[in-house]
MIBA-382588 format. One record per atom (N, C-alpha, C): residue number from 1; residue in one letter; atom name; x negated, y negated, z negated. Coordinates in nm, 2 decimals, decimal comma, m for minus. Each point is the difference from the previous one (the first is absolute). Layout:
residues N
SITE  nr rest atom      X      Y      Z
SITE NUM    a   CA      X      Y      Z
...
This chain:
residues 80
SITE  nr rest atom      X      Y      Z
SITE   1    m    N m11,53  m6,30  m5,95
SITE   1    m   CA   0,08   0,01   0,12
SITE   1    m    C   0,03  m0,15   0,04
SITE   2    l    N   0,00  m0,02   0,13
SITE   2    l   CA   0,02  m0,14   0,05
SITE   2    l    C   0,13   0,01   0,08
SITE   3    i    N   0,09  m0,10  m0,04
SITE   3    i   CA   0,13  m0,01   0,06
SITE   3    i    C   0,00  m0,13   0,08
SITE   4    i    N   0,04   0,01   0,13
SITE   4    i   CA   0,00  m0,11   0,09
SITE   4    i    C   0,15  m0,02   0,06
SITE   5    f    N   0,06  m0,12  m0,02
SITE   5    f   CA   0,12  m0,04   0,07
SITE   5    f    C  m0,01  m0,11   0,09
SITE   6    i    N   0,07   0,01   0,12
SITE   6    i   CA  m0,01  m0,11   0,10
SITE   6    i    C   0,14  m0,06   0,00
SITE   7    v    N   0,02  m0,11  m0,02
SITE   7    v   CA   0,13  m0,07  m0,01
SITE   7    v    C   0,00  m0,11   0,11
SITE   8    l    N   0,11   0,00   0,09
SITE   8    l   CA   0,02  m0,10   0,09
SITE   8    l    C   0,09  m0,12  m0,06
SITE   9    i    N  m0,05  m0,11   0,00
SITE   9    i   CA   0,08  m0,11  m0,05
SITE   9    i    C   0,04  m0,10   0,12
SITE  10    i    N   0,12  m0,03   0,00
SITE  10    i   CA   0,03  m0,10   0,11
SITE  10    i    C   0,04  m0,13  m0,06
SITE  11    i    N  m0,07  m0,11   0,04
SITE  11    i   CA   0,01  m0,12  m0,06
SITE  11    i    C   0,10  m0,08   0,10
SITE  12    l    N   0,10  m0,05  m0,04
SITE  12    l   CA   0,09  m0,08   0,08
SITE  12    l    C  m0,02  m0,15  m0,03
SITE  13    s    N  m0,05  m0,08   0,10
SITE  13    s   CA  m0,01  m0,13  m0,03
SITE  13    s    C   0,08  m0,08   0,12
SITE  14    p    N   0,01  m0,12  m0,01
SITE  14    p   CA   0,10  m0,07   0,10
SITE  14    p    C  m0,07   0,02   0,14
SITE  15    g    N   0,08   0,06   0,09
SITE  15    g   CA  m0,05   0,00   0,14
SITE  15    g    C  m0,09   0,12   0,03
SITE  16    k    N  m0,04   0,08  m0,09
SITE  16    k   CA  m0,09   0,11   0,04
SITE  16    k    C   0,00   0,12  m0,12
SITE  17    v    N  m0,02   0,11   0,05
SITE  17    v   CA  m0,02   0,12  m0,08
SITE  17    v    C  m0,15   0,05   0,01
SITE  18    k    N  m0,05   0,03  m0,13
SITE  18    k   CA  m0,14   0,03   0,00
SITE  18    k    C   0,00   0,14  m0,08
SITE  19    d    N  m0,07   0,11   0,06
SITE  19    d   CA  m0,02   0,12  m0,07
SITE  19    d    C  m0,13   0,00  m0,07
SITE  20    i    N  m0,01   0,03  m0,12
SITE  20    i   CA  m0,11   0,01  m0,09
SITE  20    i    C   0,01   0,14  m0,07
SITE  21    t    N  m0,11   0,06   0,00
SITE  21    t   CA  m0,02   0,14  m0,06
SITE  21    t    C  m0,09  m0,02  m0,12
SITE  22    a    N   0,06   0,07  m0,10
SITE  22    a   CA  m0,07   0,01  m0,14
SITE  22    a    C  m0,05   0,14  m0,01
SITE  23    l    N  m0,14   0,01  m0,03
SITE  23    l   CA  m0,06   0,12  m0,02
SITE  23    l    C  m0,03   0,01  m0,15
SITE  24    i    N   0,07   0,10  m0,07
SITE  24    i   CA  m0,01   0,02  m0,14
SITE  24    i    C  m0,06   0,13  m0,04
SITE  25    s    N  m0,11   0,00  m0,06
SITE  25    s   CA  m0,07   0,11  m0,04
SITE  25    s    C  m0,02   0,01  m0,15
SITE  26    r    N   0,00   0,11  m0,07
SITE  26    r   CA   0,00   0,01  m0,14
SITE  26    r    C  m0,06   0,13  m0,04
SITE  27    s    N  m0,10   0,00  m0,08
SITE  27    s   CA  m0,06   0,12  m0,06
SITE  27    s    C   0,06   0,03  m0,13
SITE  28    k    N  m0,01   0,12  m0,04
SITE  28    k   CA   0,05   0,04  m0,12
SITE  28    k    C  m0,06  m0,08  m0,12
SITE  29    d    N   0,09  m0,06  m0,09
SITE  29    d   CA  m0,05  m0,06  m0,12
SITE  29    d    C  m0,07  m0,14   0,04
SITE  30    s    N   0,05  m0,07   0,11
SITE  30    s   CA  m0,05  m0,13   0,04
SITE  30    s    C   0,12  m0,07   0,06
SITE  31    k    N  m0,01  m0,13   0,01
SITE  31    k   CA   0,10  m0,08   0,04
SITE  31    k    C  m0,02  m0,01   0,15
SITE  32    p    N   0,12  m0,02   0,07
SITE  32    p   CA   0,00   0,01   0,15
SITE  32    p    C  m0,08  m0,13   0,06
SITE  33    l    N  m0,07   0,04   0,12
SITE  33    l   CA  m0,06  m0,10   0,08
SITE  33    l    C   0,09  m0,03   0,12
SITE  34    t    N   0,03  m0,12   0,02
SITE  34    t   CA   0,09  m0,04   0,11
SITE  34    t    C  m0,07  m0,08   0,11
SITE  35    l    N   0,00   0,04   0,12
SITE  35    l   CA  m0,06  m0,08   0,10
SITE  35    l    C   0,10  m0,04   0,11
SITE  36    i    N   0,00  m0,13   0,04
SITE  36    i   CA   0,10  m0,03   0,09
SITE  36    i    C  m0,06  m0,02   0,13
SITE  37    l    N   0,06   0,06   0,11
SITE  37    l   CA  m0,06  m0,01   0,13
SITE  37    l    C   0,10  m0,02   0,11
SITE  38    e    N  m0,05  m0,07   0,10
SITE  38    e   CA   0,08  m0,03   0,12
SITE  38    e    C  m0,05   0,09   0,11
SITE  39    r    N   0,10   0,07   0,08
SITE  39    r   CA  m0,05   0,11   0,10
SITE  39    r    C   0,05  m0,05   0,13
SITE  40    y    N  m0,09   0,03   0,09
SITE  40    y   CA   0,01  m0,02   0,14
SITE  40    y    C  m0,01   0,13   0,07
SITE  41    l    N   0,12   0,06   0,04
SITE  41    l   CA   0,01   0,14   0,06
SITE  41    l    C   0,02   0,00   0,14
SITE  42    n    N  m0,06   0,07   0,08
SITE  42    n   CA   0,01   0,01   0,13
SITE  42    n    C   0,03   0,17   0,04
SITE  43    n    N   0,13   0,01   0,02
SITE  43    n   CA   0,04   0,14   0,03
SITE  43    n    C  m0,01   0,04   0,15
SITE  44    k    N  m0,03  m0,10   0,08
SITE  44    k   CA   0,00   0,03   0,15
SITE  44    k    C  m0,14  m0,06   0,05
SITE  45    p    N  m0,10   0,06  m0,03
SITE  45    p   CA  m0,14  m0,06   0,04
SITE  45    p    C  m0,02   0,03   0,15
SITE  46    k    N  m0,09  m0,08   0,05
SITE  46    k   CA  m0,03   0,01   0,15
SITE  46    k    C  m0,05   0,14   0,05
SITE  47    s    N  m0,08   0,06  m0,11
SITE  47    s   CA  m0,05   0,14   0,04
SITE  47    s    C   0,10   0,10  m0,06
SITE  48    a    N   0,12   0,00   0,03
SITE  48    a   CA   0,10   0,08  m0,06
SITE  48    a    C  m0,03   0,15   0,03
SITE  49    n    N  m0,07   0,04   0,09
SITE  49    n   CA  m0,04   0,14   0,02
SITE  49    n    C  m0,10   0,06  m0,10
SITE  50    i    N  m0,08  m0,10  m0,07
SITE  50    i   CA  m0,10   0,04  m0,09
SITE  50    i    C   0,05  m0,04  m0,15
SITE  51    i    N   0,06  m0,11  m0,01
SITE  51    i   CA   0,03  m0,06  m0,13
SITE  51    i    C   0,15   0,01  m0,03
SITE  52    n    N   0,05   0,04  m0,13
SITE  52    n   CA   0,13  m0,01  m0,03
SITE  52    n    C   0,03  m0,14  m0,05
SITE  53    a    N  m0,07  m0,06  m0,09
SITE  53    a   CA   0,03  m0,12  m0,05
SITE  53    a    C  m0,13  m0,07  m0,06
SITE  54    q    N   0,01  m0,14  m0,01
SITE  54    q   CA  m0,11  m0,07  m0,06
SITE  54    q    C   0,07  m0,09  m0,11
SITE  55    d    N  m0,07  m0,01  m0,11
SITE  55    d   CA   0,05  m0,08  m0,11
SITE  55    d    C  m0,11  m0,09  m0,06
SITE  56    l    N   0,03  m0,12  m0,03
SITE  56    l   CA  m0,09  m0,10  m0,06
SITE  56    l    C   0,05  m0,06  m0,13
SITE  57    p    N  m0,02   0,07  m0,11
SITE  57    p   CA   0,04  m0,07  m0,13
SITE  57    p    C  m0,09  m0,11  m0,05
SITE  58    i    N   0,06  m0,12  m0,03
SITE  58    i   CA  m0,09  m0,10  m0,05
SITE  58    i    C   0,05  m0,03  m0,15
SITE  59    f    N  m0,10   0,02  m0,09
SITE  59    f   CA   0,03  m0,02  m0,14
SITE  59    f    C   0,02  m0,14  m0,03
SITE  60    r    N   0,11  m0,04  m0,08
SITE  60    r   CA   0,04  m0,13  m0,03
SITE  60    r    C  m0,02  m0,03  m0,15
SITE  61    s    N  m0,05   0,09  m0,08
SITE  61    s   CA  m0,02  m0,02  m0,14
SITE  61    s    C  m0,12   0,06  m0,06
SITE  62    d    N  m0,03  m0,03  m0,12
SITE  62    d   CA  m0,13   0,06  m0,07
SITE  62    d    C  m0,13  m0,04   0,06
SITE  63    k    N  m0,10   0,08  m0,03
SITE  63    k   CA  m0,13  m0,03   0,05
SITE  63    k    C  m0,01   0,04   0,14
SITE  64    l    N   0,09   0,06   0,07
SITE  64    l   CA  m0,02   0,03   0,13
SITE  64    l    C   0,08  m0,09   0,10
SITE  65    k    N   0,04  m0,12  m0,05
SITE  65    k   CA   0,08  m0,09   0,07
SITE  65    k    C  m0,07  m0,04   0,13
SITE  66    g    N   0,07   0,02   0,11
SITE  66    g   CA  m0,04  m0,04   0,13
SITE  66    g    C  m0,07   0,11   0,07
SITE  67    a    N  m0,04   0,11  m0,06
SITE  67    a   CA  m0,07   0,11   0,06
SITE  67    a    C   0,10   0,08   0,08
SITE  68    g    N  m0,04   0,05   0,11
SITE  68    g   CA   0,09   0,09   0,08
SITE  68    g    C  m0,07   0,13   0,02
SITE  69    m    N   0,09   0,10   0,04
SITE  69    m   CA  m0,06   0,14   0,01
SITE  69    m    C   0,07   0,06   0,13
SITE  70    p    N  m0,07   0,01   0,11
SITE  70    p   CA   0,07   0,05   0,12
SITE  70    p    C   0,01   0,15  m0,01
SITE  71    i    N   0,12   0,06   0,03
SITE  71    i   CA   0,03   0,14   0,00
SITE  71    i    C   0,05   0,04   0,13
SITE  72    t    N  m0,06   0,11   0,06
SITE  72    t   CA   0,05   0,05   0,12
SITE  72    t    C   0,03   0,15  m0,02
SITE  73    d    N   0,13   0,04   0,04
SITE  73    d   CA   0,05   0,12   0,00
SITE  73    d    C  m0,02   0,06   0,13
SITE  74    f    N  m0,09   0,10   0,02
SITE  74    f   CA  m0,02   0,07   0,13
SITE  74    f    C   0,09   0,11   0,02
SITE  75    k    N   0,04   0,04   0,13
SITE  75    k   CA   0,07   0,11   0,02
SITE  75    k    C  m0,06   0,13  m0,03
SITE  76    n    N  m0,13   0,00   0,04
SITE  76    n   CA  m0,09   0,12  m0,02
SITE  76    n    C  m0,06  m0,02  m0,14
SITE  77    q    N   0,04   0,08  m0,10
SITE  77    q   CA  m0,04  m0,02  m0,13
SITE  77    q    C  m0,15   0,04  m0,03
SITE  78    n    N  m0,07   0,05   0,10
SITE  78    n   CA  m0,13   0,02  m0,02
SITE  78    n    C  m0,09  m0,10   0,06
SITE  79    k    N   0,06  m0,11   0,04
SITE  79    k   CA  m0,08  m0,12   0,06
SITE  79    k    C  m0,04  m0,07  m0,13
SITE  80    l    N  m0,13  m0,05   0,01
SITE  80    l   CA  m0,06  m0,07  m0,10
SITE  80    l    C  m0,04  m0,14   0,05
């Protein structure tokens, strides 16, 4: 069984606030794997009649550092 937690961490530094997300996954009888990522979320895309939201998480730790994964949430769930 795989357990996944998503934690939002807010870093307060002088003059700015930065949101960082931690993705924590753990299988039974193993130690947890923690990935830190920075998310760019667009809840009001230009094609609002077709798309609900667009998300671009960029990994900031581990072997995936610097890799991004574009995610599109379509209004029509049958759209591929």
